Each structure stands twice: as C-alpha cells, then as structure tokens.
DSSP file (Angstrom, degrees, kcal/mol; ACC not computed):
  #  RESIDUE AA STRUCTURE BP1 BP2  ACC     N-H-->O    O-->H-N    N-H-->O    O-->H-N    TCO  KAPPA ALPHA  PHI   PSI    X-CA   Y-CA   Z-CA
    1    1 A M              0   0    0      0, 0.0     2,-0.1     0, 0.0     0, 0.0   0.000 360.0 360.0 360.0 136.5  -12.8   13.6    6.7
    2    2 A L        -     0   0    0      1,-0.1     2,-1.3     2,-0.0     3,-0.1  -0.344 360.0-116.9 -71.0 152.9  -10.6   10.6    7.6
    3    3 A N     >  +     0   0    0      1,-0.2     4,-2.1     2,-0.1     5,-0.2  -0.729  37.2 176.3 -90.0  88.1   -7.3   11.1    9.3
    4    4 A W  H  > S+     0   0    0     -2,-1.3     4,-2.5     1,-0.2    52,-0.2   0.784  75.5  59.0 -69.9 -27.5   -5.0    9.9    6.6
    5    5 A V  H  > S+     0   0    0     51,-0.2     4,-2.2     2,-0.2    -1,-0.2   0.934 109.1  45.1 -64.4 -44.8   -1.8   10.7    8.5
    6    6 A G  H  > S+     0   0    0      2,-0.2     4,-2.2     1,-0.2    -2,-0.2   0.904 112.6  50.4 -64.2 -41.9   -3.0    8.4   11.3
    7    7 A I  H  X S+     0   0    0     -4,-2.1     4,-2.4     1,-0.2    -2,-0.2   0.903 109.9  51.3 -63.3 -41.0   -4.0    5.7    8.8
    8    8 A A  H  X S+     0   0    0     -4,-2.5     4,-2.3     2,-0.2    -1,-0.2   0.913 108.8  50.9 -61.7 -42.7   -0.6    6.0    7.1
    9    9 A A  H  X S+     0   0    0     -4,-2.2     4,-2.3     2,-0.2    -2,-0.2   0.896 109.6  50.0 -63.7 -40.0    1.1    5.6   10.5
   10   10 A I  H  X S+     0   0    0     -4,-2.2     4,-2.5     2,-0.2    -1,-0.2   0.919 109.3  52.3 -63.3 -42.8   -0.9    2.5   11.3
   11   11 A N  H  X S+     0   0    0     -4,-2.4     4,-2.4     1,-0.2    -2,-0.2   0.907 109.5  49.5 -57.9 -42.6    0.0    1.1    7.9
   12   12 A M  H  X S+     0   0    0     -4,-2.3     4,-2.2     2,-0.2    -1,-0.2   0.903 110.2  49.7 -66.6 -40.5    3.7    1.7    8.6
   13   13 A A  H  X S+     0   0    0     -4,-2.3     4,-2.4     1,-0.2    -1,-0.2   0.917 111.7  49.2 -62.4 -42.2    3.4   -0.1   12.0
   14   14 A I  H  X S+     0   0    0     -4,-2.5     4,-3.0     1,-0.2     5,-0.3   0.902 108.9  53.4 -62.5 -41.2    1.7   -3.0   10.4
   15   15 A A  H  X S+     0   0    0     -4,-2.4     4,-2.3     2,-0.2    -2,-0.2   0.914 110.5  46.1 -61.2 -43.5    4.5   -3.2    7.7
   16   16 A V  H  X S+     0   0    0     -4,-2.2     4,-2.4     2,-0.2    -1,-0.2   0.935 114.7  47.3 -65.2 -45.2    7.2   -3.3   10.4
   17   17 A A  H  X S+     0   0    0     -4,-2.4     4,-2.4     1,-0.2    -2,-0.2   0.926 115.4  44.4 -62.7 -45.3    5.3   -6.0   12.4
   18   18 A L  H  X S+     0   0    0     -4,-3.0     4,-2.5     2,-0.2    -1,-0.2   0.846 111.4  54.3 -70.7 -32.5    4.6   -8.1    9.3
   19   19 A G  H  X S+     0   0    0     -4,-2.3     4,-2.2    -5,-0.3    -1,-0.2   0.925 110.6  46.0 -63.0 -44.3    8.1   -7.7    8.0
   20   20 A A  H  X S+     0   0    0     -4,-2.4     4,-2.3     2,-0.2     5,-0.5   0.912 112.3  50.9 -64.7 -42.4    9.5   -8.9   11.4
   21   21 A F  H  X>S+     0   0    0     -4,-2.4     4,-2.3     1,-0.2     5,-1.3   0.918 111.0  48.9 -61.1 -42.5    7.0  -11.8   11.3
   22   22 A G  H  <5S+     0   0    0     -4,-2.5     4,-0.3     3,-0.2     5,-0.3   0.894 113.7  46.0 -64.0 -39.4    8.1  -12.8    7.8
   23   23 A A  H  <5S+     0   0    0     -4,-2.2    -1,-0.2    -5,-0.2    -2,-0.2   0.832 131.7  17.1 -72.9 -32.3   11.8  -12.6    8.7
   24   24 A H  H  <5S+     0   0    0     -4,-2.3     4,-0.2    -5,-0.2    -3,-0.2   0.794 128.5  41.2-111.6 -38.6   11.4  -14.6   12.0
   25   25 A G  T  <5S+     0   0    0     -4,-2.3    -3,-0.2    -5,-0.5    -4,-0.1   0.739 121.8  35.0 -87.7 -23.3    8.1  -16.5   12.0
   26   26 A L  S >><S+     0   0    0     -5,-1.3     4,-2.6    -4,-0.3     3,-1.5   0.620  88.1  91.7-105.0 -14.8    7.9  -17.7    8.5
   27   27 A K  T 34 S+     0   0    0     -6,-0.3    -1,-0.1     1,-0.3    -2,-0.1   0.774  94.8  39.6 -59.6 -27.6   11.6  -18.5    7.6
   28   28 A N  T 34 S+     0   0    0     -4,-0.2    -1,-0.3     1,-0.1    -2,-0.1   0.535 124.4  35.9 -97.2  -6.6   11.4  -22.1    8.6
   29   29 A I  T <4 S+     0   0    0     -3,-1.5     2,-0.3     2,-0.1    -2,-0.2   0.594 100.6  76.6-121.3 -15.3    7.9  -22.9    7.4
   30   30 A A  S  < S-     0   0    0     -4,-2.6    58,-0.1     1,-0.1    57,-0.0  -0.716  76.6-117.5-100.9 149.8    7.4  -21.0    4.1
   31   31 A S     >  -     0   0    0     -2,-0.3     4,-2.5    56,-0.1     5,-0.2  -0.322  34.2-104.1 -72.9 163.9    8.9  -21.8    0.7
   32   32 A P  H  > S+     0   0    0      0, 0.0     4,-1.9     0, 0.0     5,-0.1   0.887 124.3  52.6 -56.3 -38.3   11.3  -19.4   -0.9
   33   33 A Q  H  > S+     0   0    0      2,-0.2     4,-2.2     1,-0.2     5,-0.1   0.925 109.4  48.2 -63.7 -44.0    8.5  -18.3   -3.3
   34   34 A Q  H  > S+     0   0    0      1,-0.2     4,-2.5     2,-0.2    -1,-0.2   0.896 110.3  51.2 -64.3 -40.2    6.2  -17.6   -0.3
   35   35 A L  H  X S+     0   0    0     -4,-2.5     4,-2.5     1,-0.2    -1,-0.2   0.866 108.6  52.4 -64.5 -35.1    8.9  -15.6    1.4
   36   36 A E  H  X S+     0   0    0     -4,-1.9     4,-2.6    -5,-0.2    -2,-0.2   0.910 109.1  49.2 -66.3 -41.9    9.4  -13.6   -1.8
   37   37 A W  H  X S+     0   0    0     -4,-2.2     4,-2.8     2,-0.2    -2,-0.2   0.932 112.0  49.0 -60.4 -45.2    5.7  -12.9   -1.9
   38   38 A W  H  X S+     0   0    0     -4,-2.5     4,-2.4     1,-0.2    -2,-0.2   0.917 111.6  49.0 -61.6 -44.1    5.8  -11.8    1.8
   39   39 A H  H  X S+     0   0    0     -4,-2.5     4,-2.7     2,-0.2    -1,-0.2   0.926 112.3  47.7 -62.3 -45.4    8.8   -9.6    1.2
   40   40 A T  H  X S+     0   0    0     -4,-2.6     4,-2.5     1,-0.2     5,-0.3   0.925 111.8  50.2 -62.0 -44.9    7.2   -7.9   -1.9
   41   41 A A  H  X S+     0   0    0     -4,-2.8     4,-2.2     1,-0.2    -1,-0.2   0.914 113.2  46.0 -59.6 -43.6    3.9   -7.3    0.1
   42   42 A T  H  X S+     0   0    0     -4,-2.4     4,-2.7     2,-0.2     5,-0.2   0.903 111.6  51.0 -68.7 -41.4    5.8   -5.8    3.0
   43   43 A L  H  X S+     0   0    0     -4,-2.7     4,-2.6     2,-0.2     5,-0.2   0.940 113.7  44.3 -60.7 -47.6    8.0   -3.6    0.7
   44   44 A Y  H  X S+     0   0    0     -4,-2.5     4,-2.4     1,-0.2     5,-0.2   0.880 112.7  52.5 -67.0 -37.2    4.9   -2.2   -1.2
   45   45 A L  H  X S+     0   0    0     -4,-2.2     4,-1.9    -5,-0.3    -2,-0.2   0.947 113.3  43.4 -61.4 -48.2    3.0   -1.7    2.1
   46   46 A L  H  X S+     0   0    0     -4,-2.7     4,-2.0     2,-0.2    -2,-0.2   0.932 115.7  46.7 -65.4 -46.6    5.8    0.3    3.6
   47   47 A V  H  X S+     0   0    0     -4,-2.6     4,-2.0     1,-0.2    -1,-0.2   0.922 116.2  44.2 -63.0 -44.3    6.6    2.4    0.6
   48   48 A H  H  X S+     0   0    0     -4,-2.4     4,-2.4    -5,-0.2    -1,-0.2   0.786 108.8  57.6 -75.6 -25.3    2.9    3.2   -0.1
   49   49 A A  H  X S+     0   0    0     -4,-1.9     4,-1.9    -5,-0.2    -1,-0.2   0.897 107.4  48.6 -66.4 -39.9    2.3    3.9    3.6
   50   50 A L  H  X S+     0   0    0     -4,-2.0     4,-1.8     2,-0.2    -2,-0.2   0.915 111.9  49.1 -63.9 -41.8    5.0    6.5    3.4
   51   51 A G  H  X S+     0   0    0     -4,-2.0     4,-2.5     1,-0.2    -2,-0.2   0.899 108.5  53.2 -62.3 -39.8    3.4    7.9    0.3
   52   52 A L  H  X S+     0   0    0     -4,-2.4     4,-2.8     2,-0.2    -1,-0.2   0.845 104.0  57.0 -64.4 -33.7    0.0    7.9    2.0
   53   53 A L  H  X S+     0   0    0     -4,-1.9     4,-1.9     2,-0.2    -1,-0.2   0.940 109.0  45.4 -60.4 -47.1    1.6    9.9    4.8
   54   54 A L  H  X S+     0   0    0     -4,-1.8     4,-2.4     1,-0.2    -2,-0.2   0.922 113.0  50.2 -61.6 -44.6    2.7   12.6    2.3
   55   55 A V  H  X S+     0   0    0     -4,-2.5     4,-2.5     1,-0.2    -2,-0.2   0.903 107.2  55.0 -61.8 -41.1   -0.8   12.5    0.7
   56   56 A G  H  X S+     0   0    0     -4,-2.8     4,-1.9     1,-0.2   -51,-0.2   0.898 109.2  47.0 -59.0 -41.1   -2.4   12.9    4.1
   57   57 A L  H  X S+     0   0    0     -4,-1.9     4,-1.6     2,-0.2    -1,-0.2   0.901 111.4  51.2 -66.9 -40.5   -0.3   16.0    4.7
   58   58 A L  H  <>S+     0   0    0     -4,-2.4     5,-2.9     1,-0.2     6,-0.8   0.842 107.4  53.6 -66.5 -32.6   -1.3   17.3    1.3
   59   59 A I  H ><5S+     0   0    0     -4,-2.5     3,-1.5     3,-0.2    -1,-0.2   0.926 107.1  51.4 -65.3 -43.6   -4.9   16.7    2.0
   60   60 A R  H 3<5S+     0   0    0     -4,-1.9    -2,-0.2     1,-0.3    -1,-0.2   0.844 110.8  48.2 -61.2 -33.2   -4.6   18.8    5.2
   61   61 A L  T 3<5S-     0   0    0     -4,-1.6    -1,-0.3    -5,-0.1    -2,-0.2   0.449 115.2-121.3 -85.8  -0.5   -3.0   21.6    3.1
   62   62 A K  T < 5S+     0   0    0     -3,-1.5    -3,-0.2    -4,-0.2    -2,-0.1   0.794  78.4 122.2  65.1  32.4   -5.9   21.2    0.6
   63   63 A Y  S   <S+     0   0    0     -5,-2.9     2,-0.3     1,-0.1    -4,-0.2   0.731  76.9  20.5 -90.4 -26.6   -3.6   20.4   -2.3
   64   64 A V  S    S-     0   0    0     -6,-0.8    -2,-0.2    -9,-0.2     2,-0.1  -0.908  77.5-118.3-137.3 164.5   -5.2   17.1   -3.1
   65   65 A T    >>  -     0   0    0     -2,-0.3     3,-0.8    -3,-0.1     4,-0.6  -0.448  35.6-101.9 -95.7 173.7   -8.5   15.3   -2.4
   66   66 A Q  H 3> S+     0   0    0      1,-0.2     4,-2.8     2,-0.2     5,-0.2   0.647 107.6  84.1 -70.1 -14.2   -9.1   12.2   -0.5
   67   67 A T  H 3> S+     0   0    0      1,-0.2     4,-2.5     2,-0.2    -1,-0.2   0.911  88.6  51.6 -55.6 -43.9   -9.5   10.3   -3.8
   68   68 A T  H <> S+     0   0    0     -3,-0.8     4,-2.1     1,-0.2    -1,-0.2   0.928 111.4  47.0 -58.7 -46.2   -5.7    9.9   -4.0
   69   69 A A  H  X S+     0   0    0     -4,-0.6     4,-3.0     1,-0.2     5,-0.2   0.914 111.4  50.5 -63.8 -44.2   -5.6    8.5   -0.5
   70   70 A W  H  X S+     0   0    0     -4,-2.8     4,-2.8     1,-0.2     5,-0.3   0.916 109.7  50.6 -61.5 -43.2   -8.5    6.1   -1.1
   71   71 A L  H  X S+     0   0    0     -4,-2.5     4,-2.0    -5,-0.2    -1,-0.2   0.926 113.9  44.9 -61.0 -44.5   -6.9    4.7   -4.2
   72   72 A L  H  X S+     0   0    0     -4,-2.1     4,-2.6    -5,-0.2    -2,-0.2   0.935 114.8  47.6 -64.6 -46.2   -3.6    4.1   -2.5
   73   73 A Q  H  X S+     0   0    0     -4,-3.0     4,-2.3     2,-0.2    -2,-0.2   0.922 114.3  44.5 -65.6 -44.6   -5.2    2.5    0.6
   74   74 A I  H  X S+     0   0    0     -4,-2.8     4,-2.5    -5,-0.2     5,-0.2   0.896 113.3  52.9 -66.8 -37.3   -7.4    0.2   -1.3
   75   75 A G  H  X S+     0   0    0     -4,-2.0     4,-3.0    -5,-0.3     5,-0.4   0.911 108.5  50.3 -61.0 -42.9   -4.5   -0.7   -3.6
   76   76 A I  H  X>S+     0   0    0     -4,-2.6     4,-1.8     2,-0.2     5,-1.0   0.941 111.2  48.6 -58.9 -48.6   -2.4   -1.5   -0.5
   77   77 A I  H  X5S+     0   0    0     -4,-2.3     4,-1.0     3,-0.2     5,-0.3   0.928 118.2  38.8 -60.4 -47.2   -5.1   -3.7    0.9
   78   78 A I  H  X5S+     0   0    0     -4,-2.5     4,-1.8     3,-0.2     5,-0.2   0.943 121.7  41.6 -71.7 -47.5   -5.6   -5.7   -2.3
   79   79 A F  H  X5S+     0   0    0     -4,-3.0     4,-1.5    -5,-0.2    -3,-0.2   0.990 126.8  29.2 -65.3 -62.0   -2.0   -5.9   -3.5
   80   80 A S  H  X5S+     0   0    0     -4,-1.8     4,-2.9    -5,-0.4     5,-0.2   0.902 119.2  56.8 -67.9 -40.2   -0.3   -6.7   -0.2
   81   81 A G  H  X<S+     0   0    0     -4,-1.0     4,-2.5    -5,-1.0    -1,-0.2   0.892 106.2  48.8 -59.7 -41.1   -3.2   -8.5    1.2
   82   82 A S  H  X S+     0   0    0     -4,-1.8     4,-2.2    -5,-0.3    -1,-0.2   0.882 112.7  48.2 -68.1 -37.0   -3.5  -10.9   -1.6
   83   83 A L  H  X S+     0   0    0     -4,-1.5     4,-2.1    -5,-0.2    -2,-0.2   0.913 112.6  48.0 -69.2 -41.6    0.2  -11.7   -1.4
   84   84 A Y  H  X S+     0   0    0     -4,-2.9     4,-1.9     2,-0.2    -2,-0.2   0.926 111.4  51.8 -60.9 -43.6    0.1  -12.2    2.4
   85   85 A A  H  <>S+     0   0    0     -4,-2.5     5,-2.9    -5,-0.2    -2,-0.2   0.915 109.4  48.3 -61.7 -43.9   -2.9  -14.4    2.0
   86   86 A M  H ><5S+     0   0    0     -4,-2.2     3,-1.4     1,-0.2    -1,-0.2   0.895 109.1  53.8 -64.7 -38.7   -1.2  -16.6   -0.6
   87   87 A T  H 3<5S+     0   0    0     -4,-2.1    -1,-0.2     1,-0.3    -2,-0.2   0.876 108.1  50.8 -61.2 -36.2    1.8  -16.9    1.6
   88   88 A L  T 3<5S-     0   0    0     -4,-1.9    -1,-0.3    -5,-0.2    -2,-0.2   0.342 134.9 -83.4 -88.0   7.4   -0.4  -18.1    4.5
   89   89 A G  T < 5S+     0   0    0     -3,-1.4    -3,-0.2     1,-0.3    -2,-0.1   0.475  76.3 146.8 111.9   2.4   -2.0  -20.7    2.3
   90   90 A A      < -     0   0    0     -5,-2.9    -1,-0.3    -6,-0.2    -8,-0.0  -0.304  63.1 -80.5 -64.4 156.4   -4.8  -19.0    0.4
   91   91 A P    >   -     0   0    0      0, 0.0     3,-2.0     0, 0.0     4,-0.2  -0.220  37.7-117.9 -58.1 148.3   -5.5  -20.5   -3.1
   92   92 A L  G >  S+     0   0    0      1,-0.3     3,-2.1     2,-0.2     4,-0.2   0.682 106.0  80.2 -64.3 -17.2   -3.1  -19.3   -5.8
   93   93 A W  G >  S+     0   0    0      1,-0.3     3,-2.0     2,-0.2     4,-0.4   0.714  74.3  77.8 -64.8 -15.9   -6.0  -17.7   -7.7
   94   94 A F  G X> S+     0   0    0     -3,-2.0     3,-1.6     1,-0.3     4,-0.8   0.812  80.3  70.1 -58.0 -27.6   -5.6  -14.8   -5.2
   95   95 A G  G <4 S+     0   0    0     -3,-2.1    -1,-0.3     1,-0.3     3,-0.2   0.740  85.5  67.4 -61.1 -21.9   -2.7  -13.9   -7.3
   96   96 A A  G <4 S+     0   0    0     -3,-2.0    -1,-0.3    -4,-0.2     4,-0.2   0.752 101.5  45.8 -71.1 -23.4   -5.2  -12.9  -10.0
   97   97 A I  T X> S+     0   0    0     -3,-1.6     4,-1.3    -4,-0.4     3,-0.7   0.611  90.0  85.3 -94.3 -11.7   -6.4  -10.0   -7.9
   98   98 A T  H >X S+     0   0    0     -4,-0.8     4,-1.6     1,-0.2     3,-0.5   0.912  86.1  54.4 -54.5 -46.2   -2.9   -8.7   -7.0
   99   99 A P  H 3> S+     0   0    0      0, 0.0     4,-2.7     0, 0.0    -1,-0.2   0.798  98.9  63.3 -62.0 -26.3   -2.6   -6.6  -10.2
  100  100 A I  H <> S+     0   0    0     -3,-0.7     4,-2.2    -4,-0.2    -2,-0.2   0.931 103.9  48.0 -61.7 -43.0   -5.9   -4.9   -9.3
  101  101 A G  H <X S+     0   0    0     -4,-1.3     4,-2.2    -3,-0.5    -1,-0.2   0.903 110.8  51.3 -62.0 -40.8   -4.2   -3.5   -6.2
  102  102 A G  H  X S+     0   0    0     -4,-1.6     4,-2.5     1,-0.2    -2,-0.2   0.907 108.7  50.3 -62.7 -41.9   -1.2   -2.5   -8.3
  103  103 A V  H  X S+     0   0    0     -4,-2.7     4,-2.6     1,-0.2    -1,-0.2   0.895 109.7  51.3 -63.6 -39.8   -3.4   -0.6  -10.8
  104  104 A L  H  X S+     0   0    0     -4,-2.2     4,-2.1     2,-0.2    -1,-0.2   0.892 109.7  49.6 -65.3 -38.5   -5.2    1.2   -7.9
  105  105 A M  H  X S+     0   0    0     -4,-2.2     4,-2.2     2,-0.2    -2,-0.2   0.925 111.4  48.7 -65.6 -42.9   -1.8    2.3   -6.5
  106  106 A I  H  X S+     0   0    0     -4,-2.5     4,-2.5     1,-0.2    -2,-0.2   0.927 110.5  51.6 -59.9 -44.2   -0.7    3.5   -9.9
  107  107 A A  H  X S+     0   0    0     -4,-2.6     4,-2.5     1,-0.2    -1,-0.2   0.879 107.4  53.9 -61.0 -38.0   -4.0    5.4  -10.3
  108  108 A G  H  X S+     0   0    0     -4,-2.1     4,-2.1     2,-0.2    -1,-0.2   0.925 109.8  46.0 -62.1 -44.6   -3.4    7.0   -6.9
  109  109 A W  H  X S+     0   0    0     -4,-2.2     4,-2.3     2,-0.2    -2,-0.2   0.888 113.2  49.7 -66.9 -37.7    0.0    8.3   -7.9
  110  110 A L  H  X S+     0   0    0     -4,-2.5     4,-2.7     2,-0.2    -2,-0.2   0.880 108.2  53.7 -67.4 -36.4   -1.4    9.5  -11.2
  111  111 A C  H  X S+     0   0    0     -4,-2.5     4,-2.2     2,-0.2    -2,-0.2   0.905 109.2  49.0 -61.3 -42.0   -4.2   11.3   -9.3
  112  112 A L  H  X S+     0   0    0     -4,-2.1     4,-2.4     2,-0.2    -2,-0.2   0.916 110.3  51.0 -63.3 -42.8   -1.6   13.0   -7.2
  113  113 A A  H  X S+     0   0    0     -4,-2.3     4,-2.5     2,-0.2    -2,-0.2   0.926 109.8  49.4 -61.1 -45.1    0.3   14.0  -10.3
  114  114 A L  H  X S+     0   0    0     -4,-2.7     4,-2.3     1,-0.2    -1,-0.2   0.907 111.1  50.0 -61.2 -41.3   -2.9   15.5  -11.8
  115  115 A S  H  X S+     0   0    0     -4,-2.2     4,-2.4     1,-0.2    -1,-0.2   0.897 110.3  50.6 -63.1 -40.1   -3.6   17.4   -8.6
  116  116 A A  H  X S+     0   0    0     -4,-2.4     4,-2.0     1,-0.2    -2,-0.2   0.906 111.4  47.2 -65.2 -41.7    0.0   18.7   -8.6
  117  117 A F  H  X S+     0   0    0     -4,-2.5     4,-1.9     2,-0.2    -2,-0.2   0.875 111.9  50.6 -68.8 -36.3   -0.2   19.9  -12.2
  118  118 A K  H  X S+     0   0    0     -4,-2.3     4,-1.4     2,-0.2    -2,-0.2   0.920 111.2  48.5 -64.1 -44.0   -3.6   21.6  -11.6
  119  119 A T  H  X S+     0   0    0     -4,-2.4     4,-0.5     1,-0.2    -2,-0.2   0.887 111.0  51.5 -62.7 -39.1   -2.2   23.4   -8.5
  120  120 A N  H >< S+     0   0    0     -4,-2.0     3,-0.6     1,-0.2    -1,-0.2   0.873 111.2  45.9 -67.3 -38.4    0.8   24.5  -10.5
  121  121 A T  H 3< S+     0   0    0     -4,-1.9    -1,-0.2     1,-0.2    -2,-0.2   0.712 105.9  60.6 -79.9 -18.4   -1.3   25.9  -13.4
  122  122 A Q  H 3<        0   0    0     -4,-1.4    -1,-0.2     1,-0.2    -2,-0.2   0.604 360.0 360.0 -83.1 -10.4   -3.7   27.7  -11.1
  123  123 A K    <<        0   0    0     -3,-0.6    -1,-0.2    -4,-0.5    -2,-0.1   0.428 360.0 360.0 -96.6 360.0   -0.9   29.9   -9.5
C-alpha cells in the first residue's frame, strides 16, 4: 500500500516551491494569462494535496480505499501539470486535457463522499 500521507506532503512541498517560482521566477517573463494559469495550477495542487493528506489518514483508518487517493493524485498531475506545461511554452492544446484532471478530482471527492455515506449506514 502506498504511503499517501507522504505523497500528500511531497505534493504540498512542490506546491510551495512552484508557487514561489511563479511569483518570483516567472513574473518578468510570463504573460498575465500564463501567470493566471500558474496561479490556478498551484492553488489546485495545494488544495488537493491537503485533501490527499486527509484521504491518506482515512485510508490508514480503513474508512476509504486507495481509489479516492489515486483519483485525486492523477487529477492533480493532469490538471495542474497541463497548466504548468502551457505556462512554460507547451502547445495550447494541452488545455484540452486540463478538464480531464478536473473530472478525476471531482470523481475522487465523490468517491470519498460515497465511502463516507457507506460508513455512516453500516454503523
């Protein structure tokens, strides 16, 4: 079983580092649109990393399965990764895969909700 708490902590460290890079390293070379993409990617990375931390703890307590964590993590990679890539010069068609990451993150949260409701009805 993966250590989702550790993976979440790594995600949070990456979010802080990339946020700092965006604020200091990109401000003079990126367009306002690119900076907005970078900011959105970093915000979603940080928020979902915190959520993944909670999910990791719930997995350890056996309240949820790893499916929730996988959906969130893959969603983070696709959503934030595509926005970071476009900011750094990747073709704009990368924006077409950004919503896939968003859908995976939504699916992760819904998976958590279903697990919570199942746990509640079993007690």
